[in-house]
C-alpha positions as CSV (number, residue, x, y, z in Angstrom):
1,M,-4.4,35.9,13.6
2,P,-4.1,35.2,9.8
3,Q,-7.1,33.7,8.1
4,K,-6.3,30.1,7.4
5,D,-7.8,30.0,3.9
6,A,-6.6,28.2,0.8
7,A,-4.0,30.9,0.0
8,W,-2.6,30.7,3.6
9,H,-2.2,26.9,3.3
10,D,-0.4,27.3,-0.1
11,R,2.0,29.8,1.5
12,M,2.7,27.5,4.5
13,Y,3.3,24.4,2.4
14,N,4.8,25.5,-0.9
15,N,8.4,25.1,0.0
16,R,9.6,25.8,-3.5
17,A,8.0,29.2,-3.3
18,L,9.5,29.8,0.2
19,V,13.1,28.9,-1.0
20,P,13.8,30.9,-4.2
21,D,17.0,28.9,-5.0
22,F,15.3,25.5,-4.6
23,A,16.4,24.6,-8.1
24,D,20.1,25.0,-7.1
25,H,19.5,22.5,-4.3
26,F,18.0,20.0,-6.7
27,A,20.9,20.4,-9.1
28,H,23.4,19.8,-6.4
29,W,21.5,16.7,-5.2
30,Q,21.5,15.3,-8.8
31,S,25.2,15.9,-9.5
32,A,26.2,14.6,-6.0
33,S,24.0,11.6,-6.5
34,A,25.7,10.7,-9.8
35,Q,29.1,11.0,-8.1
36,A,27.9,8.8,-5.2
37,R,26.7,6.0,-7.5
38,E,30.1,6.1,-9.3
39,R,32.0,6.1,-6.0
40,L,30.1,3.4,-4.1
41,K,29.2,1.0,-6.9
42,G,25.9,0.0,-5.4
43,H,23.3,-2.5,-6.5
44,L,20.8,-0.4,-8.4
45,N,17.1,-0.8,-9.2
46,L,16.5,-4.0,-7.3
47,P,12.8,-4.9,-7.2
48,Y,11.2,-5.2,-3.8
49,G,7.9,-5.9,-5.6
50,D,6.3,-5.9,-9.0
51,G,4.2,-2.7,-8.6
52,V,4.8,0.8,-10.0
53,G,8.0,2.3,-8.5
54,E,8.9,-0.7,-6.4
55,T,12.6,-0.6,-6.7
56,L,15.5,0.2,-4.4
57,D,19.3,0.8,-4.5
58,I,21.7,-0.8,-2.0
59,F,25.1,0.6,-1.1
60,P,26.8,-2.1,1.0
61,A,28.9,-1.2,4.0
62,A,32.7,-1.8,4.0
63,Q,32.2,-4.3,6.9
64,P,29.8,-7.2,7.3
65,N,26.9,-7.2,9.7
66,A,26.5,-3.5,9.4
67,P,23.7,-1.3,10.7
68,V,21.2,-0.6,8.0
69,V,19.7,2.7,7.0
70,I,16.6,2.9,4.8
71,F,16.4,6.4,3.2
72,I,13.0,7.6,2.0
73,H,12.9,10.6,-0.3
74,G,10.5,13.6,-0.1
75,G,8.5,15.4,-2.8
76,Y,5.1,15.5,-1.2
77,W,4.4,11.9,-2.3
78,R,4.0,13.2,-5.8
79,S,7.5,14.0,-7.2
80,L,11.2,13.2,-7.1
81,D,13.0,9.9,-7.3
82,K,15.5,7.8,-5.4
83,S,18.1,8.6,-8.1
84,D,17.9,12.2,-6.9
85,H,18.9,11.1,-3.4
86,S,21.9,8.8,-3.8
87,F,23.9,11.8,-2.4
88,V,23.0,10.8,1.1
89,A,24.7,7.4,0.8
90,P,28.4,8.4,1.1
91,A,28.0,10.1,4.5
92,L,25.9,7.2,5.9
93,H,28.3,4.7,4.4
94,D,31.2,6.5,6.1
95,M,29.3,6.0,9.4
96,G,29.6,2.3,8.7
97,A,26.0,1.8,7.5
98,C,24.6,-0.4,4.7
99,V,22.4,2.2,2.9
100,V,19.2,1.4,1.1
101,V,17.5,4.2,-0.9
102,V,13.9,3.3,-1.8
103,N,11.5,4.4,-4.5
104,Y,7.7,4.4,-4.5
105,A,4.8,5.2,-6.8
106,L,3.8,8.8,-7.0
107,C,0.4,10.4,-6.5
108,P,-2.0,10.7,-8.2
109,G,-0.9,7.8,-10.4
110,S,-3.0,7.1,-13.5
111,P,-6.7,6.6,-14.1
112,E,-5.9,2.9,-14.5
113,Q,-3.7,2.7,-11.4
114,P,-4.4,5.5,-9.0
115,V,-1.9,6.1,-6.2
116,S,-2.8,7.3,-2.7
117,I,-0.7,8.1,0.4
118,P,-1.9,4.9,2.1
119,D,-0.7,3.0,-1.0
120,I,2.7,4.5,-0.6
121,A,2.8,3.8,3.1
122,M,2.2,0.1,2.3
123,Q,4.9,0.2,-0.3
124,M,7.4,1.4,2.3
125,A,6.3,-1.4,4.7
126,K,6.8,-3.8,1.8
127,A,10.2,-2.4,0.9
128,S,11.3,-2.6,4.6
129,A,10.1,-6.2,4.7
130,W,12.2,-7.0,1.6
131,V,15.2,-5.4,3.4
132,G,14.5,-7.5,6.5
133,R,14.5,-10.7,4.4
134,H,17.4,-10.0,2.1
135,I,19.8,-7.4,3.5
136,A,22.1,-10.0,5.1
137,E,23.0,-10.9,1.5
138,Y,24.5,-7.4,1.2
139,G,26.2,-7.3,4.6
140,G,23.5,-5.6,6.6
141,D,22.1,-6.6,10.0
142,R,18.3,-6.8,9.9
143,R,18.3,-6.5,13.7
144,N,19.5,-2.9,13.4
145,I,17.5,-1.0,10.9
146,T,17.0,2.8,11.0
147,A,14.6,4.6,8.7
148,I,15.5,8.2,7.7
149,G,13.2,10.3,5.6
150,H,12.8,13.9,4.4
151,S,9.5,15.7,4.2
152,A,7.0,13.2,2.9
153,G,9.7,10.6,3.5
154,G,9.9,11.8,7.1
155,H,6.2,11.1,7.4
156,L,6.7,7.6,5.9
157,A,9.7,6.8,8.1
158,A,7.6,7.7,11.2
159,M,4.8,5.5,10.0
160,L,7.1,2.5,9.9
161,L,7.3,2.6,13.7
162,G,3.6,1.7,13.9
163,C,3.7,-1.1,11.4
164,D,2.3,-4.6,12.4
165,W,5.1,-6.5,10.7
166,K,3.6,-9.9,11.4
167,K,0.8,-9.0,9.0
168,L,3.4,-8.8,6.3
169,G,4.9,-12.1,7.1
170,R,5.3,-14.5,10.1
171,D,9.0,-14.6,9.3
172,L,9.5,-10.9,10.2
173,P,10.4,-9.7,13.7
174,A,7.7,-7.8,15.5
175,G,10.1,-4.8,15.7
176,L,11.7,-4.8,12.3
177,V,12.1,-1.0,12.2
178,R,12.5,0.5,15.7
179,K,14.5,3.6,14.9
180,A,13.5,6.5,12.7
181,L,14.8,10.0,11.9
182,S,12.2,12.4,10.4
183,I,13.7,15.5,8.7
184,S,11.1,18.2,8.1
185,G,8.3,15.6,8.4
186,L,4.5,16.0,8.3
187,F,2.5,14.2,10.9
188,D,-1.1,15.5,10.5
189,L,-2.4,15.4,6.9
190,E,-5.6,17.3,7.5
191,P,-4.1,20.7,6.5
192,L,-3.0,19.2,3.2
193,R,-6.6,18.6,2.3
194,K,-7.0,22.4,2.5
195,T,-3.9,23.1,0.4
196,P,-5.0,23.5,-3.3
197,F,-1.6,22.9,-5.0
198,L,-1.2,19.6,-3.1
199,Q,-4.8,18.3,-2.9
200,A,-5.1,18.3,-6.7
201,D,-2.7,15.4,-6.7
202,L,-3.0,13.9,-3.3
203,R,-6.8,13.7,-3.3
204,L,-6.8,13.0,0.4
205,T,-10.1,11.8,2.0
206,P,-11.0,12.2,5.7
207,A,-10.5,8.5,6.2
208,Q,-7.0,8.6,4.7
209,V,-6.1,11.5,6.9
210,R,-7.1,9.5,10.0
211,L,-5.3,6.4,8.8
212,C,-2.0,8.2,7.8
213,S,-1.6,10.9,10.4
214,P,0.9,9.6,13.0
215,A,0.1,12.5,15.3
216,K,-3.5,11.1,15.5
217,W,-2.2,7.7,16.6
218,Q,-1.5,6.2,20.0
219,R,2.3,6.3,20.4
220,P,4.0,3.2,19.1
221,R,4.6,0.5,21.7
222,Q,8.2,0.3,20.8
223,G,10.8,2.3,18.9
224,V,12.2,5.8,18.9
225,L,11.8,8.8,16.6
226,Y,14.2,11.7,16.2
227,T,12.5,14.6,14.6
228,V,14.1,17.8,13.2
229,A,13.1,20.8,11.1
230,G,15.0,23.7,9.6
231,G,14.8,26.9,11.7
232,D,14.0,28.8,8.5
233,E,11.0,26.6,7.5
234,S,7.4,27.8,7.6
235,L,5.5,28.0,10.8
236,E,3.5,25.0,9.8
237,F,6.6,22.8,9.4
238,L,7.8,23.9,12.8
239,R,4.4,23.1,14.2
240,H,4.4,19.6,12.8
241,N,7.8,19.1,14.4
242,R,6.4,20.0,17.8
243,L,3.2,18.2,17.2
244,I,4.6,14.7,17.0
245,H,6.7,15.3,20.1
246,Q,3.5,16.3,22.0
247,A,1.5,13.4,20.5
248,W,3.9,10.6,21.2
249,G,5.8,12.0,24.2
250,P,9.5,12.4,25.0
251,K,10.0,8.7,25.7
252,T,9.2,7.9,22.0
253,V,10.4,11.2,20.6
254,P,13.5,12.1,22.8
255,V,14.9,14.5,20.1
256,C,12.7,17.3,18.7
257,E,14.8,20.1,17.4
258,N,14.7,23.1,15.0
259,L,18.1,23.5,13.3
260,D,19.2,27.1,12.9
261,S,19.7,28.7,9.5
262,L,18.4,25.7,7.5
263,N,15.5,25.7,5.1
264,H,13.5,22.8,3.8
265,F,16.1,21.8,1.2
266,S,19.4,22.8,2.8
267,I,18.6,20.6,5.8
268,V,18.9,17.5,3.7
269,T,22.4,18.4,2.6
270,D,23.3,19.1,6.2
271,L,22.7,15.4,6.9
272,T,25.7,14.7,4.7
273,R,28.1,17.1,6.4
274,P,30.3,15.8,9.2
275,G,30.3,18.2,12.1
276,T,26.7,19.3,11.8
277,R,24.1,18.6,14.4
278,L,22.0,16.6,12.0
279,H,24.9,14.4,10.9
280,A,25.7,13.8,14.6
281,L,22.1,12.9,15.4
282,A,22.0,10.5,12.5
283,Q,25.2,8.8,13.5
284,A,24.1,8.4,17.1
285,L,20.8,6.9,16.1
286,V,22.3,4.5,13.5
287,H,24.7,3.1,16.1
288,Q,22.1,3.0,18.9
289,K,21.2,-0.5,20.0
290,P,17.5,-1.1,18.9
């Protein structure tokens, strides 16, 4: 058995080191995102709050009363931006969805305004509440919302299934978000406390780990989570994928798959490609009755 020391954790979780051409993936995302914004003519940088990073982009569907997809980007809660991820919108739009791509503040923030993972989780709940209240103005059906996220975003999408929406407003339905797709998500944050290149920014405490590790929760009383990882990802990412299925059970997590020949970055692009397994899973979930 390998010694699970700091170096081991860095190897398991440093996806940029594991995928030598990661910069090519980022370059593709950025160019495809610029093209998507030009093609879809969305409503950009709408505020869902007045805090740092609290903006979102909406790409309305062609038809009214459309299912809604909230997409949450990755970057280990400390990097990237919604503008890097507009590229997911055309494929979801072509499925008939009203697409919302959300931003959030990044860890560690500043000395004046520190940012933690619990803070970001609350921002995603706040963004989803905003969508619930306003998405009808953009042709979306708030009764049919799916959260899709990659990596850190996959973690945040899963967390939305456990949200007590009534605490955010009596006007919100108890099951505002009842469907989620986590792509290469993380569900137990304890190993990240032992991962030096991440902990320097995340500054996770044991209390935050307990609060923000979905695999440590009781399974949500309602809702469904599809979870996938790339077959070429690290053993730890494959373990996280199994872990949430074991923790929440097959009723809540009916889909738990490793997708062959995909790494931590190529898997996101696969979401946008008709004919792939991930595209098909997303389409089935988006159109599933909540």
